[in-house]
N, C-alpha and C positions, 0 to 999 in steps of 0.2 A: 406612363407607358400606354400606347394605344390598345384599345380593346382587342383588335385583331392580333397584335403581337402576342398578347396573353393567350389567345385562342390556339395559337400554333405551338404551344408549349411542348417541351421535351422532344416530341417527334418533329417539332420545328420550333426553335427557340426565337423566332423572329417573324417579321412580316416584310413583304416586298414593297419597296417604295422607290420612286424615282421621279424625275420631272424634267422641266424645261431648263435650258441653260440661260445664264445671265450674260448679257452682251457687254458688260463692263470689262474692259481690258485688264484692269488691275485686280480682278477677282482671283483668289487663291484657293487651291484645294484645302478643305477644312473649314471654309467659311460657312456660316449658318445658311440654311435654305431661306429663300424669299417667301413672301406670302403667296405669290403666284405658284411657286413650286410646291408649297405645302398643300395647296388645293389639288394639284396634280397627284401628289402622293396619296392624299386622302381618297381620291376616286379611283385609284389604280386597280384594286381588287374587284370593285364593282364593275369597272370597265372591262376587265377580263371576262366576267360573266356575261355582260352585255354583248360582247363579241361572239360568245358561244363557246369557243374552245381554241385549241392550237395544237400544232405539232410540239412534242416535248422530248427533251433529252435530259436525263438526270444522271450525274456522275458523283459517286460517293466512295472516297477512298476508305479503306479499313485495314487494320492490322499492319503487318510488315509487307507493304507493296501490293496489297489487295485492292481491287476496284470493282464495284458493282455499278453497272450502267443500265439504265432503262431508256429505251428508244421507242417512241410510239406517238400516240395522240390522246388528248383529254377533252372531254365534253364537260366544261365547268358549269354550264347552265343546267345540265342534266345530272351531274355528279357521277360520272363514270369515265373509265379510261382503259386503254389496252396498250401493251408494250412488249417488246422483246427484252428480256432480262438476261444479261450476260455477266457472270461472275468470273473475274480473272483473279486467281488466288495469289499471283505474283511469284509462283514457284513452278515446279515441273508438272503440277497437276493440270489436266486439260480444263479449258473453260467449261463452266456449267451454263448451258443455254436453255432458257425456258420461255414459254409464252405466258403472260399474265394478263388477266382482265380484273378490274377492280371497281368497287363502289366504296362509299364510306363504311359500309357494314361488312362486305364480303370480298374475298379475293379468290380467283380461280387460277389454277396452274395447269398448263398444258405442256406437251413434249417432256413429260417427267420420266426420267430413266427408271425402269423397273415397275412402272404402273401397270402394264398389261399382266405381268406375272403376279403382282400383288392382288389384283382384281380376281385373277383365276384362282389363286390360293384361297380367297375369301368366298369363292362361289358366286361372284358378281359378274354382270355383263361387262364386256370390254368397252370402255368409254374413254374419250380423249382428255377429259378434265377432272381434276379433283378440286373441291371447293371447301373453304373453311371461313370462319369469321375473321375479320381483320383484327389483329392483336392490338390491344390498347394498354395503357398503364405507363409506368416509367422504368420497369426493369424487365430484362429478358425478352424484349420485343424484337422480332426478326427485322433485320435491316430493310428487307423488301417492304414490310408493312409500314415502317417509319417513312419510307420514301413515297409510297402511294398516298399516305395521309397528308404528307407535305404538299404533294402536287395538287390534291383536291382542295386544300386550304388556300390555294392561290385565287380562288373566286369568292365573292361575297355578294349578298343580296343588296346591301346598302353601303354607301360611302362612309369612311371614317371621319372623325372630327379633324379638320385641318389644323386646329390648335395643338394637336398632339405632336406635330412635327416642327413647330416653331420654338423659339426660346433657346436655341443652341444645341439641342439634343440630336438633331439630324443635320448633317452637313453635306455640302456639295463637294464632290471629289473629282471634278473635271469631266472630260469627255474621252471616249475611246470607241473603236469600231468593234462591233460584234456581228459576225457573219456578214460583213460588208455593209452594215448599217451603223450610222453615227448615233451614239447614245450618250446621254448624260447619266452620270453615276452619282448615287447618293448613299450615305451610310449612317448607321447609328450603332449602338452597342450590340454586337453579335450578328449583324446582318448588313448587306449592301444590296442595292438594286440598280439596274440599268434600264433606262427607258428610251425608246426610239424617239429621236428629236423631231422626226417628221410626222409621226402618227400619235405620239404620246402613249403608246402601248408598252407594256412590260416585255423586255427582251431577255432579261436574266435576273435571277435571284440567287444570292449566296448567303448561306447561314452556317454557323458552326454548331455541330451536334456533338454532345459529350459521349465518350465511351467508344468512339470509332477509330481513334488513333492507335499508333503502335504501342504506346504505353497504356497500362490499365487506367481507364478513366480519362484518357487524353481526348482532346477535341479535334475533329477534322472538319474541313469545310465541304459542304455539299453544294453543288452548283446545279441549278435548274435553268435550262435555256428554252425559251418559247419562240416559235416561228409560225408564219403563215396563219395568223389569227383569223378565226371565222367559225361558223357553225360546224359542229361535228355530230355524227351519229355513231354511237358505239353499240353494236349488237352483241349483247352478253351471251355466253354459252347457254343453251337451252337445258332444261332439267334432264331431258333424256340423254344429254351428252356428258353428264356430270355425276360423279360419286360424291356423296356428302361425307367429309372427313369426320364430322362430329358423330354421325350415325355409324361410321365404320372406322373407329380409331385404329384398328389393326392395319388398315390400308394406309392411313396417314403415317403411322409409325414406320411402316415398311419403306415408304418412299421419302420420308423426311420432310413432310410439310405440316 
């Protein structure tokens, strides 16, 4: 199993991979990848970092009809991102809409209902963001934290070993259109990826994450779609705009972050 696949564990149980299509007319979905495709797959994460970043949409179903969607952009070279996080509970409750900024270590929440009141009750200045460490581990990790870690793991400093994708473990699954771009799709145990046939860039990564489905412990597919690859600059909230949730746990408890 590739080193990167292991690195994305739990909060991501796979790695994105994809490649070039084979011109052979008798090729069938499920056929092993070629050596050329393995090279493409091996360089995919490093290529994301070289491009700088991308627009990103993450969709993660949970429970009975719930859906968390992150829509924004990520700077994979700098390790930061921002997104509009919308939680649709799949029932009569209104959507929960927040702004999030994130790095591998920290996550900021803005547009948090009740934050001004919680700050006032704690005798703190009114600021638009509350910040806390990104949760890690394998249990009781908030879904938002799982997804931002997943997104940031789509970049790598170095290419993987192409040999990790040969030998039948990774297969070609045909071609399809993603946002109007023709892509080749590849899959292995627990993940699949689609790569733009014209640029060789990652367009979509799908992985199953345990514990998100309607049944306890059930797995649900999380889909990450990237577009408009290129340099990104993410201006994180300044210290004066932020209350530290660790230093002020009463505020964090009051607003549920």
